[in-house]
TORGUDREN-648675 format. One line per field, with one value per residue (C-alpha): residue number from 1; residue in three letters; x, y, z. Coordinates in steps of 0.1 Angstrom, whole numbers. Each point is the difference from the previous one (the first is absolute). Layout:
REM residues N
num = NUM | ... .
residuo = ALA | ... .
c1 = X | ... .
c2 = Y | ... .
c3 = Z | ... .
This chain:
REM residues 101
num = 1 | 2 | 3 | 4 | 5 | 6 | 7 | 8 | 9 | 10 | 11 | 12 | 13 | 14 | 15 | 16 | 17 | 18 | 19 | 20 | 21 | 22 | 23 | 24 | 25 | 26 | 27 | 28 | 29 | 30 | 31 | 32 | 33 | 34 | 35 | 36 | 37 | 38 | 39 | 40 | 41 | 42 | 43 | 44 | 45 | 46 | 47 | 48 | 49 | 50 | 51 | 52 | 53 | 54 | 55 | 56 | 57 | 58 | 59 | 60 | 61 | 62 | 63 | 64 | 65 | 66 | 67 | 68 | 69 | 70 | 71 | 72 | 73 | 74 | 75 | 76 | 77 | 78 | 79 | 80 | 81 | 82 | 83 | 84 | 85 | 86 | 87 | 88 | 89 | 90 | 91 | 92 | 93 | 94 | 95 | 96 | 97 | 98 | 99 | 100 | 101 .
residuo = MET | THR | VAL | PRO | CYS | THR | ALA | LYS | MET | ALA | CYS | PRO | ALA | ASP | ASN | ASP | CYS | HIS | TYR | GLN | LEU | ALA | THR | GLU | VAL | PHE | LYS | LEU | HIS | CYS | ASN | TYR | GLY | TYR | TYR | GLY | GLY | ASP | ILE | HIS | THR | LYS | HIS | ALA | LYS | SER | LEU | ALA | GLU | CYS | ALA | HIS | LYS | CYS | SER | LYS | SER | LYS | GLY | CYS | PHE | ALA | ALA | THR | PHE | VAL | GLU | GLN | GLU | CYS | HIS | MET | LYS | SER | ASN | MET | THR | GLY | ARG | VAL | TYR | ASN | PRO | ALA | ALA | LYS | SER | LYS | LEU | ARG | GLU | ARG | GLY | GLY | THR | GLY | GLY | ALA | PHE | GLU | GLY .
c1 = 154 | -20 | 14 | -7 | -14 | 23 | -13 | -17 | -16 | 5 | -15 | 10 | 34 | -16 | -28 | -5 | 19 | -12 | -11 | -1 | -21 | -1 | -8 | -16 | 18 | -13 | 11 | 1 | -14 | 8 | -24 | -29 | -32 | -25 | -37 | -29 | 1 | 0 | -1 | 6 | 22 | 22 | 23 | 38 | 31 | 20 | 0 | 13 | -27 | -27 | 17 | -2 | -37 | -7 | 17 | -23 | -32 | -20 | -1 | 25 | 21 | 12 | 2 | 3 | 17 | -9 | 3 | 1 | -31 | 3 | -25 | -1 | -13 | -14 | 14 | 26 | -21 | -7 | 38 | 2 | 30 | 0 | 33 | -9 | -7 | 21 | -16 | 11 | -12 | 1 | 24 | 0 | -10 | -32 | -34 | -3 | -8 | -30 | -16 | 20 | -25 .
c2 = -96 | 18 | 34 | 8 | 35 | 24 | 8 | 31 | -15 | 33 | 8 | -2 | -16 | -30 | -6 | -39 | -9 | -29 | 6 | -32 | -1 | -33 | -26 | 25 | 21 | 32 | 18 | 38 | 18 | 36 | 27 | -24 | -5 | -27 | 9 | -22 | -32 | 22 | -20 | 30 | 30 | 6 | 27 | -10 | 19 | -18 | -23 | -27 | 4 | 0 | -34 | -13 | 8 | -17 | -32 | -1 | 8 | -30 | 0 | 28 | -4 | 35 | 33 | 35 | 26 | 37 | 29 | -23 | -20 | -36 | -13 | -37 | -20 | -35 | 1 | 17 | 13 | 37 | 10 | 37 | 24 | 23 | 18 | 1 | -37 | -29 | -35 | -32 | -33 | -33 | -22 | -31 | -11 | -3 | 13 | 24 | -5 | 8 | 35 | 25 | 22 .
c3 = -87 | 26 | 13 | 37 | 9 | 19 | 35 | -12 | -32 | -18 | -34 | -27 | 11 | 15 | -27 | -6 | 34 | 21 | 37 | 22 | 28 | 19 | -26 | -25 | -27 | -14 | -31 | -1 | -28 | 0 | -14 | -6 | 20 | -4 | -1 | 8 | 22 | 32 | 32 | 23 | 6 | 30 | 12 | -3 | 8 | -28 | -30 | 22 | 25 | -28 | -12 | 36 | 3 | -34 | 12 | 31 | -19 | -12 | -40 | -5 | -30 | -7 | 18 | -14 | 24 | -9 | 26 | 31 | -10 | -8 | -24 | 3 | -31 | -6 | -37 | -21 | -29 | -10 | 0 | -5 | -1 | 32 | 7 | 37 | 4 | 11 | -2 | 14 | -17 | 18 | -22 | 21 | 34 | 20 | -10 | 30 | 35 | 20 | -4 | 19 | 17 .
Protein backbone atom coordinates (compact mmCIF):
# COMPACT_ATOMS: atom_id res chain seq x y z
CA MET A 1 0.00 0.00 0.00
CA THR A 2 1.32 3.42 -0.90
CA VAL A 3 0.90 6.28 1.52
CA PRO A 4 0.36 9.74 -0.01
CA CYS A 5 2.44 12.63 1.24
CA THR A 6 0.85 15.42 3.23
CA ALA A 7 0.76 18.83 1.55
CA LYS A 8 3.84 19.98 3.46
CA MET A 9 5.91 16.82 2.92
CA ALA A 10 7.41 17.20 6.39
CA CYS A 11 10.28 15.06 7.58
CA PRO A 12 10.41 12.74 9.38
CA ALA A 13 6.59 12.34 9.53
CA ASP A 14 6.19 11.83 5.76
CA ASN A 15 9.20 9.56 5.23
CA ASP A 16 8.49 6.96 2.52
CA CYS A 17 5.31 8.72 1.38
CA HIS A 18 4.39 8.90 -2.32
CA TYR A 19 3.94 12.16 -4.23
CA GLN A 20 1.97 12.02 -7.48
CA LEU A 21 2.83 14.50 -10.20
CA ALA A 22 0.73 13.91 -13.33
CA THR A 23 1.53 10.33 -14.38
CA GLU A 24 4.71 10.11 -12.30
CA VAL A 25 5.05 8.99 -8.70
CA PHE A 26 7.95 9.99 -6.47
CA LYS A 27 8.84 8.50 -3.09
CA LEU A 28 10.22 10.70 -0.29
CA HIS A 29 13.34 9.65 1.58
CA CYS A 30 14.04 11.90 4.57
CA ASN A 31 17.59 12.54 5.76
CA TYR A 32 19.29 10.95 2.76
CA GLY A 33 21.04 12.46 -0.20
CA TYR A 34 22.31 10.81 -3.35
CA TYR A 35 25.80 11.63 -4.56
CA GLY A 36 26.97 11.15 -8.12
CA GLY A 37 24.85 10.96 -11.25
CA ASP A 38 24.44 14.75 -11.27
CA ILE A 39 22.50 16.18 -14.20
CA HIS A 40 22.28 19.76 -12.90
CA THR A 41 21.34 21.85 -9.88
CA LYS A 42 18.54 24.42 -9.77
CA HIS A 43 17.12 26.68 -7.09
CA ALA A 44 13.79 25.47 -5.69
CA LYS A 45 11.57 26.90 -2.96
CA SER A 46 10.21 23.52 -1.86
CA LEU A 47 10.62 19.79 -2.20
CA ALA A 48 7.46 19.71 -4.36
CA GLU A 49 8.98 22.28 -6.73
CA CYS A 50 12.17 20.20 -6.85
CA ALA A 51 10.17 17.07 -7.78
CA HIS A 52 8.40 19.06 -10.50
CA LYS A 53 11.73 20.26 -11.94
CA CYS A 54 13.00 16.68 -11.95
CA SER A 55 9.88 15.46 -13.77
CA LYS A 56 10.51 18.04 -16.51
CA SER A 57 14.23 17.30 -16.89
CA LYS A 58 15.32 14.64 -19.36
CA GLY A 59 16.88 11.64 -17.63
CA CYS A 60 16.10 12.77 -14.07
CA PHE A 61 15.27 9.77 -11.89
CA ALA A 62 15.92 11.30 -8.46
CA ALA A 63 16.32 14.70 -6.86
CA THR A 64 17.91 15.69 -3.57
CA PHE A 65 16.62 18.91 -1.98
CA VAL A 66 19.02 20.64 0.45
CA GLU A 67 18.84 24.30 1.53
CA GLN A 68 16.71 25.41 -1.46
CA GLU A 69 18.96 23.66 -3.97
CA CYS A 70 17.50 20.89 -6.13
CA HIS A 71 20.19 18.43 -7.19
CA MET A 72 18.80 16.39 -10.08
CA LYS A 73 20.21 12.91 -10.58
CA SER A 74 20.43 10.41 -13.42
CA ASN A 75 20.68 7.48 -11.02
CA MET A 76 19.97 6.56 -7.42
CA THR A 77 23.36 5.32 -6.29
CA GLY A 78 25.59 6.83 -3.62
CA ARG A 79 22.95 7.07 -0.87
CA VAL A 80 24.43 8.96 2.10
CA TYR A 81 22.86 9.99 5.41
CA ASN A 82 22.42 13.77 5.62
CA PRO A 83 20.02 15.18 8.24
CA ALA A 84 19.43 18.30 6.10
CA ALA A 85 18.53 16.38 2.93
CA LYS A 86 15.20 15.27 1.51
CA SER A 87 15.24 13.14 -1.62
CA LYS A 88 12.53 12.17 -4.07
CA LEU A 89 12.98 9.06 -6.17
CA ARG A 90 10.92 8.34 -9.27
CA GLU A 91 8.93 5.20 -8.46
CA ARG A 92 6.99 4.93 -11.69
CA GLY A 93 5.98 7.06 -14.63
CA GLY A 94 7.84 8.73 -17.45
CA THR A 95 11.55 9.10 -18.00
CA GLY A 96 11.58 12.87 -17.68
CA GLY A 97 10.63 15.52 -20.16
CA ALA A 98 12.75 17.88 -22.17
CA PHE A 99 15.53 19.74 -20.42
CA GLU A 100 14.14 22.67 -18.48
CA GLY A 101 16.41 25.63 -19.15
